[in-house]
DOVEX-725532 format. One record per atom (N, C-alpha, C): residue number from 1; residue in one letter; atom name; x, y, z. Coordinates in steps of 0.1 Angstrom, whole numbers, plus 5000, padded with zeros to 4 digits. Layout:
DOVEX-725532
<pt><nr>NUM</nr><rest>A</rest><atom>CA</atom><east>X</east><north>Y</north><up>Z</up></pt>
...
END
This chain:
DOVEX-725532
<pt><nr>1</nr><rest>M</rest><atom>N</atom><east>4834</east><north>3893</north><up>8993</up></pt>
<pt><nr>1</nr><rest>M</rest><atom>CA</atom><east>4845</east><north>3885</north><up>8994</up></pt>
<pt><nr>1</nr><rest>M</rest><atom>C</atom><east>4844</east><north>3881</north><up>9009</up></pt>
<pt><nr>2</nr><rest>T</rest><atom>N</atom><east>4847</east><north>3868</north><up>9011</up></pt>
<pt><nr>2</nr><rest>T</rest><atom>CA</atom><east>4848</east><north>3865</north><up>9024</up></pt>
<pt><nr>2</nr><rest>T</rest><atom>C</atom><east>4859</east><north>3868</north><up>9034</up></pt>
<pt><nr>3</nr><rest>S</rest><atom>N</atom><east>4859</east><north>3865</north><up>9045</up></pt>
<pt><nr>3</nr><rest>S</rest><atom>CA</atom><east>4870</east><north>3870</north><up>9055</up></pt>
<pt><nr>3</nr><rest>S</rest><atom>C</atom><east>4882</east><north>3861</north><up>9052</up></pt>
<pt><nr>4</nr><rest>L</rest><atom>N</atom><east>4880</east><north>3848</north><up>9047</up></pt>
<pt><nr>4</nr><rest>L</rest><atom>CA</atom><east>4892</east><north>3840</north><up>9044</up></pt>
<pt><nr>4</nr><rest>L</rest><atom>C</atom><east>4898</east><north>3845</north><up>9030</up></pt>
<pt><nr>5</nr><rest>S</rest><atom>N</atom><east>4891</east><north>3848</north><up>9020</up></pt>
<pt><nr>5</nr><rest>S</rest><atom>CA</atom><east>4895</east><north>3854</north><up>9008</up></pt>
<pt><nr>5</nr><rest>S</rest><atom>C</atom><east>4903</east><north>3867</north><up>9011</up></pt>
<pt><nr>6</nr><rest>Q</rest><atom>N</atom><east>4899</east><north>3874</north><up>9020</up></pt>
<pt><nr>6</nr><rest>Q</rest><atom>CA</atom><east>4905</east><north>3887</north><up>9023</up></pt>
<pt><nr>6</nr><rest>Q</rest><atom>C</atom><east>4919</east><north>3884</north><up>9030</up></pt>
<pt><nr>7</nr><rest>S</rest><atom>N</atom><east>4917</east><north>3875</north><up>9038</up></pt>
<pt><nr>7</nr><rest>S</rest><atom>CA</atom><east>4931</east><north>3870</north><up>9047</up></pt>
<pt><nr>7</nr><rest>S</rest><atom>C</atom><east>4941</east><north>3865</north><up>9037</up></pt>
<pt><nr>8</nr><rest>L</rest><atom>N</atom><east>4936</east><north>3857</north><up>9027</up></pt>
<pt><nr>8</nr><rest>L</rest><atom>CA</atom><east>4946</east><north>3851</north><up>9017</up></pt>
<pt><nr>8</nr><rest>L</rest><atom>C</atom><east>4951</east><north>3862</north><up>9009</up></pt>
<pt><nr>9</nr><rest>L</rest><atom>N</atom><east>4943</east><north>3871</north><up>9005</up></pt>
<pt><nr>9</nr><rest>L</rest><atom>CA</atom><east>4947</east><north>3882</north><up>8996</up></pt>
<pt><nr>9</nr><rest>L</rest><atom>C</atom><east>4958</east><north>3892</north><up>9004</up></pt>
<pt><nr>10</nr><rest>A</rest><atom>N</atom><east>4954</east><north>3893</north><up>9016</up></pt>
<pt><nr>10</nr><rest>A</rest><atom>CA</atom><east>4964</east><north>3901</north><up>9025</up></pt>
<pt><nr>10</nr><rest>A</rest><atom>C</atom><east>4977</east><north>3895</north><up>9025</up></pt>
<pt><nr>11</nr><rest>K</rest><atom>N</atom><east>4977</east><north>3881</north><up>9026</up></pt>
<pt><nr>11</nr><rest>K</rest><atom>CA</atom><east>4990</east><north>3874</north><up>9027</up></pt>
<pt><nr>11</nr><rest>K</rest><atom>C</atom><east>4997</east><north>3874</north><up>9014</up></pt>
<pt><nr>12</nr><rest>K</rest><atom>N</atom><east>4989</east><north>3871</north><up>9004</up></pt>
<pt><nr>12</nr><rest>K</rest><atom>CA</atom><east>4996</east><north>3873</north><up>8990</up></pt>
<pt><nr>12</nr><rest>K</rest><atom>C</atom><east>5003</east><north>3886</north><up>8989</up></pt>
<pt><nr>13</nr><rest>I</rest><atom>N</atom><east>4996</east><north>3897</north><up>8992</up></pt>
<pt><nr>13</nr><rest>I</rest><atom>CA</atom><east>5002</east><north>3912</north><up>8990</up></pt>
<pt><nr>13</nr><rest>I</rest><atom>C</atom><east>5014</east><north>3913</north><up>8999</up></pt>
<pt><nr>14</nr><rest>D</rest><atom>N</atom><east>5013</east><north>3907</north><up>9012</up></pt>
<pt><nr>14</nr><rest>D</rest><atom>CA</atom><east>5024</east><north>3908</north><up>9020</up></pt>
<pt><nr>14</nr><rest>D</rest><atom>C</atom><east>5037</east><north>3900</north><up>9014</up></pt>
<pt><nr>15</nr><rest>L</rest><atom>N</atom><east>5034</east><north>3888</north><up>9008</up></pt>
<pt><nr>15</nr><rest>L</rest><atom>CA</atom><east>5045</east><north>3882</north><up>9003</up></pt>
<pt><nr>15</nr><rest>L</rest><atom>C</atom><east>5051</east><north>3888</north><up>8992</up></pt>
<pt><nr>16</nr><rest>E</rest><atom>N</atom><east>5044</east><north>3892</north><up>8982</up></pt>
<pt><nr>16</nr><rest>E</rest><atom>CA</atom><east>5049</east><north>3901</north><up>8972</up></pt>
<pt><nr>16</nr><rest>E</rest><atom>C</atom><east>5057</east><north>3912</north><up>8975</up></pt>
<pt><nr>17</nr><rest>S</rest><atom>N</atom><east>5052</east><north>3920</north><up>8986</up></pt>
<pt><nr>17</nr><rest>S</rest><atom>CA</atom><east>5059</east><north>3930</north><up>8991</up></pt>
<pt><nr>17</nr><rest>S</rest><atom>C</atom><east>5073</east><north>3927</north><up>8996</up></pt>
<pt><nr>18</nr><rest>Q</rest><atom>N</atom><east>5072</east><north>3914</north><up>9003</up></pt>
<pt><nr>18</nr><rest>Q</rest><atom>CA</atom><east>5086</east><north>3910</north><up>9010</up></pt>
<pt><nr>18</nr><rest>Q</rest><atom>C</atom><east>5096</east><north>3907</north><up>8997</up></pt>
<pt><nr>19</nr><rest>W</rest><atom>N</atom><east>5091</east><north>3900</north><up>8987</up></pt>
<pt><nr>19</nr><rest>W</rest><atom>CA</atom><east>5097</east><north>3897</north><up>8974</up></pt>
<pt><nr>19</nr><rest>W</rest><atom>C</atom><east>5105</east><north>3908</north><up>8968</up></pt>
<pt><nr>20</nr><rest>N</rest><atom>N</atom><east>5096</east><north>3920</north><up>8965</up></pt>
<pt><nr>20</nr><rest>N</rest><atom>CA</atom><east>5100</east><north>3931</north><up>8961</up></pt>
<pt><nr>20</nr><rest>N</rest><atom>C</atom><east>5111</east><north>3938</north><up>8969</up></pt>
<pt><nr>21</nr><rest>K</rest><atom>N</atom><east>5109</east><north>3939</north><up>8981</up></pt>
<pt><nr>21</nr><rest>K</rest><atom>CA</atom><east>5118</east><north>3947</north><up>8990</up></pt>
<pt><nr>21</nr><rest>K</rest><atom>C</atom><east>5133</east><north>3938</north><up>8989</up></pt>
<pt><nr>22</nr><rest>S</rest><atom>N</atom><east>5130</east><north>3925</north><up>8989</up></pt>
<pt><nr>22</nr><rest>S</rest><atom>CA</atom><east>5142</east><north>3915</north><up>8989</up></pt>
<pt><nr>22</nr><rest>S</rest><atom>C</atom><east>5149</east><north>3920</north><up>8975</up></pt>
<pt><nr>23</nr><rest>Y</rest><atom>N</atom><east>5143</east><north>3919</north><up>8964</up></pt>
<pt><nr>23</nr><rest>Y</rest><atom>CA</atom><east>5149</east><north>3923</north><up>8951</up></pt>
<pt><nr>23</nr><rest>Y</rest><atom>C</atom><east>5157</east><north>3936</north><up>8951</up></pt>
<pt><nr>24</nr><rest>L</rest><atom>N</atom><east>5149</east><north>3947</north><up>8956</up></pt>
<pt><nr>24</nr><rest>L</rest><atom>CA</atom><east>5155</east><north>3960</north><up>8957</up></pt>
<pt><nr>24</nr><rest>L</rest><atom>C</atom><east>5167</east><north>3961</north><up>8965</up></pt>
<pt><nr>25</nr><rest>E</rest><atom>N</atom><east>5166</east><north>3953</north><up>8976</up></pt>
<pt><nr>25</nr><rest>E</rest><atom>CA</atom><east>5180</east><north>3953</north><up>8985</up></pt>
<pt><nr>25</nr><rest>E</rest><atom>C</atom><east>5191</east><north>3946</north><up>8979</up></pt>
<pt><nr>26</nr><rest>Q</rest><atom>N</atom><east>5187</east><north>3932</north><up>8973</up></pt>
<pt><nr>26</nr><rest>Q</rest><atom>CA</atom><east>5196</east><north>3924</north><up>8969</up></pt>
<pt><nr>26</nr><rest>Q</rest><atom>C</atom><east>5201</east><north>3927</north><up>8954</up></pt>
<pt><nr>27</nr><rest>G</rest><atom>N</atom><east>5193</east><north>3931</north><up>8945</up></pt>
<pt><nr>27</nr><rest>G</rest><atom>CA</atom><east>5194</east><north>3935</north><up>8932</up></pt>
<pt><nr>27</nr><rest>G</rest><atom>C</atom><east>5195</east><north>3921</north><up>8923</up></pt>
<pt><nr>28</nr><rest>K</rest><atom>N</atom><east>5192</east><north>3909</north><up>8930</up></pt>
<pt><nr>28</nr><rest>K</rest><atom>CA</atom><east>5191</east><north>3897</north><up>8923</up></pt>
<pt><nr>28</nr><rest>K</rest><atom>C</atom><east>5181</east><north>3889</north><up>8930</up></pt>
<pt><nr>29</nr><rest>L</rest><atom>N</atom><east>5179</east><north>3878</north><up>8923</up></pt>
<pt><nr>29</nr><rest>L</rest><atom>CA</atom><east>5171</east><north>3867</north><up>8929</up></pt>
<pt><nr>29</nr><rest>L</rest><atom>C</atom><east>5179</east><north>3859</north><up>8939</up></pt>
<pt><nr>30</nr><rest>T</rest><atom>N</atom><east>5174</east><north>3857</north><up>8952</up></pt>
<pt><nr>30</nr><rest>T</rest><atom>CA</atom><east>5180</east><north>3850</north><up>8962</up></pt>
<pt><nr>30</nr><rest>T</rest><atom>C</atom><east>5173</east><north>3837</north><up>8966</up></pt>
<pt><nr>31</nr><rest>T</rest><atom>N</atom><east>5178</east><north>3829</north><up>8973</up></pt>
<pt><nr>31</nr><rest>T</rest><atom>CA</atom><east>5173</east><north>3817</north><up>8977</up></pt>
<pt><nr>31</nr><rest>T</rest><atom>C</atom><east>5160</east><north>3821</north><up>8986</up></pt>
<pt><nr>32</nr><rest>D</rest><atom>N</atom><east>5160</east><north>3830</north><up>8995</up></pt>
<pt><nr>32</nr><rest>D</rest><atom>CA</atom><east>5149</east><north>3835</north><up>9002</up></pt>
<pt><nr>32</nr><rest>D</rest><atom>C</atom><east>5139</east><north>3839</north><up>8994</up></pt>
<pt><nr>33</nr><rest>M</rest><atom>N</atom><east>5141</east><north>3846</north><up>8984</up></pt>
<pt><nr>33</nr><rest>M</rest><atom>CA</atom><east>5131</east><north>3848</north><up>8975</up></pt>
<pt><nr>33</nr><rest>M</rest><atom>C</atom><east>5124</east><north>3838</north><up>8967</up></pt>
<pt><nr>34</nr><rest>Q</rest><atom>N</atom><east>5135</east><north>3828</north><up>8965</up></pt>
<pt><nr>34</nr><rest>Q</rest><atom>CA</atom><east>5126</east><north>3816</north><up>8956</up></pt>
<pt><nr>34</nr><rest>Q</rest><atom>C</atom><east>5117</east><north>3809</north><up>8969</up></pt>
<pt><nr>35</nr><rest>W</rest><atom>N</atom><east>5119</east><north>3809</north><up>8980</up></pt>
<pt><nr>35</nr><rest>W</rest><atom>CA</atom><east>5110</east><north>3803</north><up>8990</up></pt>
<pt><nr>35</nr><rest>W</rest><atom>C</atom><east>5096</east><north>3811</north><up>8992</up></pt>
<pt><nr>36</nr><rest>L</rest><atom>N</atom><east>5098</east><north>3825</north><up>8990</up></pt>
<pt><nr>36</nr><rest>L</rest><atom>CA</atom><east>5086</east><north>3834</north><up>8990</up></pt>
<pt><nr>36</nr><rest>L</rest><atom>C</atom><east>5079</east><north>3832</north><up>8977</up></pt>
<pt><nr>37</nr><rest>E</rest><atom>N</atom><east>5082</east><north>3828</north><up>8966</up></pt>
<pt><nr>37</nr><rest>E</rest><atom>CA</atom><east>5076</east><north>3823</north><up>8954</up></pt>
<pt><nr>37</nr><rest>E</rest><atom>C</atom><east>5069</east><north>3811</north><up>8956</up></pt>
<pt><nr>38</nr><rest>V</rest><atom>N</atom><east>5075</east><north>3802</north><up>8964</up></pt>
<pt><nr>38</nr><rest>V</rest><atom>CA</atom><east>5067</east><north>3790</north><up>8967</up></pt>
<pt><nr>38</nr><rest>V</rest><atom>C</atom><east>5056</east><north>3791</north><up>8974</up></pt>
<pt><nr>39</nr><rest>E</rest><atom>N</atom><east>5057</east><north>3800</north><up>8985</up></pt>
<pt><nr>39</nr><rest>E</rest><atom>CA</atom><east>5045</east><north>3803</north><up>8993</up></pt>
<pt><nr>39</nr><rest>E</rest><atom>C</atom><east>5037</east><north>3811</north><up>8985</up></pt>
<pt><nr>40</nr><rest>L</rest><atom>N</atom><east>5039</east><north>3820</north><up>8977</up></pt>
<pt><nr>40</nr><rest>L</rest><atom>CA</atom><east>5032</east><north>3828</north><up>8969</up></pt>
<pt><nr>40</nr><rest>L</rest><atom>C</atom><east>5022</east><north>3819</north><up>8960</up></pt>
<pt><nr>41</nr><rest>K</rest><atom>N</atom><east>5029</east><north>3808</north><up>8954</up></pt>
<pt><nr>41</nr><rest>K</rest><atom>CA</atom><east>5021</east><north>3799</north><up>8947</up></pt>
<pt><nr>41</nr><rest>K</rest><atom>C</atom><east>5010</east><north>3792</north><up>8953</up></pt>
<pt><nr>42</nr><rest>E</rest><atom>N</atom><east>5015</east><north>3788</north><up>8966</up></pt>
<pt><nr>42</nr><rest>E</rest><atom>CA</atom><east>5006</east><north>3781</north><up>8975</up></pt>
<pt><nr>42</nr><rest>E</rest><atom>C</atom><east>4994</east><north>3791</north><up>8978</up></pt>
<pt><nr>43</nr><rest>V</rest><atom>N</atom><east>4996</east><north>3802</north><up>8982</up></pt>
<pt><nr>43</nr><rest>V</rest><atom>CA</atom><east>4984</east><north>3811</north><up>8983</up></pt>
<pt><nr>43</nr><rest>V</rest><atom>C</atom><east>4974</east><north>3815</north><up>8973</up></pt>
<pt><nr>44</nr><rest>K</rest><atom>N</atom><east>4982</east><north>3815</north><up>8962</up></pt>
<pt><nr>44</nr><rest>K</rest><atom>CA</atom><east>4974</east><north>3817</north><up>8949</up></pt>
<pt><nr>44</nr><rest>K</rest><atom>C</atom><east>4965</east><north>3804</north><up>8947</up></pt>
<pt><nr>45</nr><rest>R</rest><atom>N</atom><east>4971</east><north>3793</north><up>8949</up></pt>
<pt><nr>45</nr><rest>R</rest><atom>CA</atom><east>4962</east><north>3781</north><up>8947</up></pt>
<pt><nr>45</nr><rest>R</rest><atom>C</atom><east>4949</east><north>3782</north><up>8957</up></pt>
<pt><nr>46</nr><rest>Q</rest><atom>N</atom><east>4953</east><north>3785</north><up>8969</up></pt>
<pt><nr>46</nr><rest>Q</rest><atom>CA</atom><east>4943</east><north>3785</north><up>8980</up></pt>
<pt><nr>46</nr><rest>Q</rest><atom>C</atom><east>4931</east><north>3795</north><up>8975</up></pt>
<pt><nr>47</nr><rest>I</rest><atom>N</atom><east>4936</east><north>3807</north><up>8969</up></pt>
<pt><nr>47</nr><rest>I</rest><atom>CA</atom><east>4928</east><north>3818</north><up>8965</up></pt>
<pt><nr>47</nr><rest>I</rest><atom>C</atom><east>4917</east><north>3812</north><up>8954</up></pt>
<pt><nr>48</nr><rest>L</rest><atom>N</atom><east>4924</east><north>3806</north><up>8945</up></pt>
<pt><nr>48</nr><rest>L</rest><atom>CA</atom><east>4916</east><north>3799</north><up>8934</up></pt>
<pt><nr>48</nr><rest>L</rest><atom>C</atom><east>4907</east><north>3788</north><up>8939</up></pt>
<pt><nr>49</nr><rest>Q</rest><atom>N</atom><east>4912</east><north>3779</north><up>8948</up></pt>
<pt><nr>49</nr><rest>Q</rest><atom>CA</atom><east>4902</east><north>3771</north><up>8952</up></pt>
<pt><nr>49</nr><rest>Q</rest><atom>C</atom><east>4892</east><north>3777</north><up>8959</up></pt>
<pt><nr>50</nr><rest>Q</rest><atom>N</atom><east>4894</east><north>3786</north><up>8968</up></pt>
<pt><nr>50</nr><rest>Q</rest><atom>CA</atom><east>4883</east><north>3792</north><up>8976</up></pt>
<pt><nr>50</nr><rest>Q</rest><atom>C</atom><east>4873</east><north>3800</north><up>8965</up></pt>
<pt><nr>51</nr><rest>D</rest><atom>N</atom><east>4878</east><north>3807</north><up>8955</up></pt>
<pt><nr>51</nr><rest>D</rest><atom>CA</atom><east>4868</east><north>3810</north><up>8945</up></pt>
<pt><nr>51</nr><rest>D</rest><atom>C</atom><east>4861</east><north>3803</north><up>8939</up></pt>
<pt><nr>52</nr><rest>L</rest><atom>N</atom><east>4866</east><north>3791</north><up>8934</up></pt>
<pt><nr>52</nr><rest>L</rest><atom>CA</atom><east>4860</east><north>3780</north><up>8930</up></pt>
<pt><nr>52</nr><rest>L</rest><atom>C</atom><east>4848</east><north>3774</north><up>8939</up></pt>
<pt><nr>53</nr><rest>E</rest><atom>N</atom><east>4852</east><north>3772</north><up>8951</up></pt>
<pt><nr>53</nr><rest>E</rest><atom>CA</atom><east>4841</east><north>3765</north><up>8961</up></pt>
<pt><nr>53</nr><rest>E</rest><atom>C</atom><east>4830</east><north>3778</north><up>8963</up></pt>
<pt><nr>54</nr><rest>N</rest><atom>N</atom><east>4835</east><north>3790</north><up>8963</up></pt>
<pt><nr>54</nr><rest>N</rest><atom>CA</atom><east>4822</east><north>3799</north><up>8964</up></pt>
<pt><nr>54</nr><rest>N</rest><atom>C</atom><east>4813</east><north>3799</north><up>8952</up></pt>
<pt><nr>55</nr><rest>A</rest><atom>N</atom><east>4821</east><north>3798</north><up>8940</up></pt>
<pt><nr>55</nr><rest>A</rest><atom>CA</atom><east>4812</east><north>3799</north><up>8928</up></pt>
<pt><nr>55</nr><rest>A</rest><atom>C</atom><east>4802</east><north>3785</north><up>8927</up></pt>
<pt><nr>56</nr><rest>R</rest><atom>N</atom><east>4809</east><north>3776</north><up>8931</up></pt>
<pt><nr>56</nr><rest>R</rest><atom>CA</atom><east>4800</east><north>3762</north><up>8932</up></pt>
<pt><nr>56</nr><rest>R</rest><atom>C</atom><east>4788</east><north>3763</north><up>8941</up></pt>
<pt><nr>57</nr><rest>Q</rest><atom>N</atom><east>4791</east><north>3769</north><up>8952</up></pt>
<pt><nr>57</nr><rest>Q</rest><atom>CA</atom><east>4780</east><north>3771</north><up>8961</up></pt>
<pt><nr>57</nr><rest>Q</rest><atom>C</atom><east>4769</east><north>3782</north><up>8955</up></pt>
<pt><nr>58</nr><rest>E</rest><atom>N</atom><east>4773</east><north>3792</north><up>8950</up></pt>
<pt><nr>58</nr><rest>E</rest><atom>CA</atom><east>4764</east><north>3802</north><up>8944</up></pt>
<pt><nr>58</nr><rest>E</rest><atom>C</atom><east>4755</east><north>3796</north><up>8935</up></pt>
<pt><nr>59</nr><rest>N</rest><atom>N</atom><east>4762</east><north>3789</north><up>8926</up></pt>
<pt><nr>59</nr><rest>N</rest><atom>CA</atom><east>4756</east><north>3781</north><up>8913</up></pt>
<pt><nr>59</nr><rest>N</rest><atom>C</atom><east>4750</east><north>3768</north><up>8916</up></pt>
<pt><nr>60</nr><rest>N</rest><atom>N</atom><east>4752</east><north>3762</north><up>8927</up></pt>
<pt><nr>60</nr><rest>N</rest><atom>CA</atom><east>4749</east><north>3747</north><up>8928</up></pt>
<pt><nr>60</nr><rest>N</rest><atom>C</atom><east>4756</east><north>3739</north><up>8919</up></pt>
<pt><nr>61</nr><rest>L</rest><atom>N</atom><east>4768</east><north>3742</north><up>8915</up></pt>
<pt><nr>61</nr><rest>L</rest><atom>CA</atom><east>4776</east><north>3735</north><up>8905</up></pt>
<pt><nr>61</nr><rest>L</rest><atom>C</atom><east>4783</east><north>3722</north><up>8911</up></pt>
<pt><nr>62</nr><rest>V</rest><atom>N</atom><east>4785</east><north>3712</north><up>8903</up></pt>
<pt><nr>62</nr><rest>V</rest><atom>CA</atom><east>4792</east><north>3699</north><up>8906</up></pt>
<pt><nr>62</nr><rest>V</rest><atom>C</atom><east>4801</east><north>3697</north><up>8896</up></pt>
<pt><nr>63</nr><rest>L</rest><atom>N</atom><east>4814</east><north>3698</north><up>8896</up></pt>
<pt><nr>63</nr><rest>L</rest><atom>CA</atom><east>4823</east><north>3694</north><up>8885</up></pt>
<pt><nr>63</nr><rest>L</rest><atom>C</atom><east>4828</east><north>3681</north><up>8886</up></pt>
<pt><nr>64</nr><rest>S</rest><atom>N</atom><east>4832</east><north>3675</north><up>8876</up></pt>
<pt><nr>64</nr><rest>S</rest><atom>CA</atom><east>4838</east><north>3662</north><up>8875</up></pt>
<pt><nr>64</nr><rest>S</rest><atom>C</atom><east>4854</east><north>3664</north><up>8877</up></pt>
<pt><nr>65</nr><rest>E</rest><atom>N</atom><east>4862</east><north>3655</north><up>8881</up></pt>
<pt><nr>65</nr><rest>E</rest><atom>CA</atom><east>4876</east><north>3658</north><up>8883</up></pt>
<pt><nr>65</nr><rest>E</rest><atom>C</atom><east>4882</east><north>3664</north><up>8869</up></pt>
<pt><nr>66</nr><rest>E</rest><atom>N</atom><east>4878</east><north>3659</north><up>8858</up></pt>
<pt><nr>66</nr><rest>E</rest><atom>CA</atom><east>4883</east><north>3665</north><up>8847</up></pt>
<pt><nr>66</nr><rest>E</rest><atom>C</atom><east>4881</east><north>3680</north><up>8843</up></pt>
<pt><nr>67</nr><rest>E</rest><atom>N</atom><east>4870</east><north>3684</north><up>8850</up></pt>
<pt><nr>67</nr><rest>E</rest><atom>CA</atom><east>4866</east><north>3699</north><up>8848</up></pt>
<pt><nr>67</nr><rest>E</rest><atom>C</atom><east>4871</east><north>3707</north><up>8857</up></pt>
<pt><nr>68</nr><rest>D</rest><atom>N</atom><east>4874</east><north>3702</north><up>8869</up></pt>
<pt><nr>68</nr><rest>D</rest><atom>CA</atom><east>4877</east><north>3708</north><up>8881</up></pt>
<pt><nr>68</nr><rest>D</rest><atom>C</atom><east>4892</east><north>3714</north><up>8882</up></pt>
<pt><nr>69</nr><rest>P</rest><atom>N</atom><east>4895</east><north>3727</north><up>8879</up></pt>
<pt><nr>69</nr><rest>P</rest><atom>CA</atom><east>4909</east><north>3733</north><up>8879</up></pt>
<pt><nr>69</nr><rest>P</rest><atom>C</atom><east>4916</east><north>3730</north><up>8891</up></pt>
<pt><nr>70</nr><rest>A</rest><atom>N</atom><east>4908</east><north>3729</north><up>8904</up></pt>
<pt><nr>70</nr><rest>A</rest><atom>CA</atom><east>4916</east><north>3727</north><up>8916</up></pt>
<pt><nr>70</nr><rest>A</rest><atom>C</atom><east>4922</east><north>3712</north><up>8916</up></pt>
<pt><nr>71</nr><rest>F</rest><atom>N</atom><east>4914</east><north>3703</north><up>8910</up></pt>
<pt><nr>71</nr><rest>F</rest><atom>CA</atom><east>4918</east><north>3689</north><up>8909</up></pt>
<pt><nr>71</nr><rest>F</rest><atom>C</atom><east>4932</east><north>3690</north><up>8900</up></pt>
<pt><nr>72</nr><rest>I</rest><atom>N</atom><east>4931</east><north>3695</north><up>8889</up></pt>
<pt><nr>72</nr><rest>I</rest><atom>CA</atom><east>4939</east><north>3698</north><up>8877</up></pt>
<pt><nr>72</nr><rest>I</rest><atom>C</atom><east>4953</east><north>3702</north><up>8883</up></pt>
<pt><nr>73</nr><rest>A</rest><atom>N</atom><east>4952</east><north>3713</north><up>8891</up></pt>
<pt><nr>73</nr><rest>A</rest><atom>CA</atom><east>4963</east><north>3721</north><up>8897</up></pt>
<pt><nr>73</nr><rest>A</rest><atom>C</atom><east>4970</east><north>3712</north><up>8908</up></pt>
<pt><nr>74</nr><rest>S</rest><atom>N</atom><east>4965</east><north>3704</north><up>8914</up></pt>
<pt><nr>74</nr><rest>S</rest><atom>CA</atom><east>4969</east><north>3694</north><up>8925</up></pt>
<pt><nr>74</nr><rest>S</rest><atom>C</atom><east>4979</east><north>3685</north><up>8921</up></pt>
END
């Protein structure tokens, strides 16, 4: 796992922890929690993109736009 992947995973865990803490304190979904979900979605996208790039480099893969999940997700 690269240092970038570790950093992204740490950020994801922190955002999830903030979301959980807020839910326990508020007892319901709040606007702040929805923004945390937006940030989480972006971090997850970055993790996926990093993993795909690592796999491409390890296997010398070149995917077309139709086959590339990073392209499809954007």
